[in-house]
C-alpha positions as semicolon CSV with decimal commas, in nm:
position;residue;x (nm);y (nm);z (nm)
1;M;15,441;7,911;10,494
2;K;15,440;8,101;10,164
3;K;15,302;7,790;9,994
4;F;15,025;7,764;10,254
5;V;14,927;8,130;10,202
6;A;14,928;8,082;9,825
7;V;14,706;7,770;9,850
8;L;14,475;7,946;10,096
9;S;14,450;8,246;9,862
10;V;14,358;8,024;9,567
11;F;14,098;7,843;9,780
12;L;13,944;8,172;9,896
13;L;13,929;8,303;9,539
14;M;13,755;7,985;9,427
15;A;13,507;8,007;9,714
16;L;13,441;8,373;9,639
17;S;13,382;8,301;9,270
18;M;13,134;8,025;9,366
19;I;12,945;8,271;9,589
20;V;12,935;8,529;9,313
21;K;12,811;8,268;9,064
22;A;12,536;8,157;9,307
23;A;12,406;8,515;9,307
24;D;12,355;8,480;8,930
25;I;12,081;8,224;8,997
26;V;11,731;8,348;9,077
27;F;11,380;8,209;9,066
28;I;11,043;8,332;8,944
29;D;10,691;8,218;9,025
30;V;10,560;8,151;8,674
31;Q;10,205;8,092;8,798
32;A;10,204;8,439;8,950
33;V;10,319;8,579;8,615
34;V;10,034;8,394;8,439
35;N;9,775;8,517;8,690
36;N;9,896;8,873;8,748
37;S;10,063;8,997;8,431
38;K;9,880;9,211;8,178
39;A;9,956;8,955;7,906
40;G;9,827;8,671;8,124
41;K;9,507;8,858;8,203
42;D;9,458;8,937;7,834
43;A;9,506;8,571;7,740
44;Q;9,265;8,458;8,011
45;A;9,003;8,711;7,896
46;L;9,035;8,601;7,534
47;L;9,000;8,237;7,632
48;E;8,696;8,314;7,846
49;E;8,544;8,507;7,555
50;A;8,601;8,211;7,319
51;G;8,444;7,975;7,571
52;K;8,137;8,195;7,615
53;K;8,094;8,231;7,239
54;A;8,115;7,854;7,188
55;Q;7,873;7,795;7,475
56;A;7,625;8,041;7,326
57;E;7,648;7,869;6,988
58;V;7,589;7,528;7,146
59;E;7,290;7,658;7,343
60;A;7,142;7,823;7,033
61;K;7,182;7,501;6,837
62;Q;7,022;7,303;7,120
63;K;6,711;7,525;7,116
64;T;6,649;7,450;6,748
65;L;6,709;7,078;6,795
66;K;6,450;6,825;6,691
67;Q;6,396;6,528;6,916
68;D;6,497;6,256;6,667
69;Q;6,810;6,040;6,691
70;K;6,986;6,197;6,390
71;S;6,945;6,548;6,530
72;Q;7,085;6,435;6,867
73;E;7,393;6,287;6,698
74;E;7,447;6,602;6,490
75;F;7,416;6,815;6,802
76;Q;7,671;6,604;6,989
77;A;7,912;6,632;6,696
78;F;7,858;7,010;6,690
79;A;7,918;7,040;7,065
80;I;8,239;6,834;7,037
81;Q;8,356;7,052;6,747
82;K;8,301;7,370;6,952
83;Q;8,486;7,218;7,247
84;Q;8,779;7,134;7,019
85;E;8,780;7,489;6,882
86;V;8,803;7,629;7,234
87;L;9,087;7,388;7,319
88;K;9,269;7,487;7,001
89;R;9,228;7,854;7,091
90;R;9,359;7,784;7,441
91;D;9,668;7,619;7,293
92;E;9,724;7,915;7,059
93;L;9,693;8,166;7,343
94;L;9,919;7,960;7,568
95;G;10,179;7,938;7,292
96;Q;10,171;8,314;7,234
97;F;10,190;8,384;7,606
98;M;10,477;8,143;7,674
99;K;10,674;8,284;7,379
100;L;10,632;8,633;7,523
101;V;10,739;8,511;7,868
102;Q;11,043;8,327;7,728
103;D;11,156;8,622;7,518
104;N;11,118;8,856;7,815
105;L;11,292;8,616;8,053
106;E;11,591;8,606;7,820
107;S;11,616;8,984;7,791
108;F;11,551;9,025;8,166
109;A;11,830;8,777;8,246
110;K;12,073;8,951;8,012
111;E;11,984;9,294;8,148
112;K;12,025;9,179;8,510
113;N;12,323;8,954;8,432
114;Y;12,155;8,636;8,563
115;S;12,305;8,305;8,456
116;L;12,002;8,097;8,544
117;I;11,636;8,164;8,617
118;V;11,447;7,872;8,770
119;G;11,073;7,830;8,814
120;K;10,974;7,871;9,179
121;Q;10,781;7,543;9,167
122;A;11,113;7,361;9,115
123;V;11,285;7,531;9,410
124;L;11,288;7,336;9,735
125;Y;11,449;7,625;9,918
126;G;11,558;7,969;9,812
127;K;11,642;8,281;9,999
128;P;11,360;8,534;9,964
129;E;11,594;8,786;9,802
130;L;11,648;8,539;9,513
131;D;11,276;8,549;9,429
132;K;11,258;8,798;9,141
133;T;10,889;8,743;9,058
134;K;10,775;9,099;9,134
135;E;11,072;9,251;8,957
136;F;11,013;9,036;8,648
137;L;10,639;9,102;8,657
138;N;10,702;9,480;8,645
139;Y;10,957;9,432;8,366
140;F;10,723;9,202;8,168
141;D;10,424;9,435;8,202
142;S;10,626;9,740;8,092
143;K;10,753;9,555;7,782
144;Y;10,405;9,419;7,705
145;E;10,256;9,769;7,704
146;K;10,507;9,874;7,438
147;G;10,529;9,554;7,235
148;P;10,314;9,288;7,070
149;K;9,988;9,196;7,238
150;I;9,819;8,861;7,287
151;K;9,556;8,822;7,013
C-alpha cells in the first residue's frame, strides 16, 4: 500500500509538472502585430511612401518620353529599376520590423516566464486564454515608443 501511494504521488507530481509546463506555452497572431502595432504601421507608411515616390518618378519620366524604340527600352529599364528599389526598401523595412518583433518577443517571454511562443497561424487549437496577442501588442507598442524606430 505504501508503495502504491508513493508511485501515485510520483505520477501526480509528474502530471502536475506537465500541466505547469503547458501553461508556459502561448501563441501570438503575428499578422495582427504587423497590422496593428505602431512599428508595423510605421513600416507600412514608409513602404507606401517609397512606392508613391517611385511611381511619381516613373510617371514623370514617361511624360518626357520620346516615341522611338531606344527611349521605350530606356523607360522600361528605368521602371524596372524603380520597382527593384521599392522591393529592396520593402525587404529593409521587413528586416527592421522583424528584428524589433523578435527582440521584443524574447524580452516579453522572459518577463512573463514563457518557455515557448508560437505563431497563431501554426496553432490548430489553443485555448483562448493562451492567445497573448493583445498583451504582446501593448507591450510591443510601449517599448517601440521608448526605443528605436523603423526608418
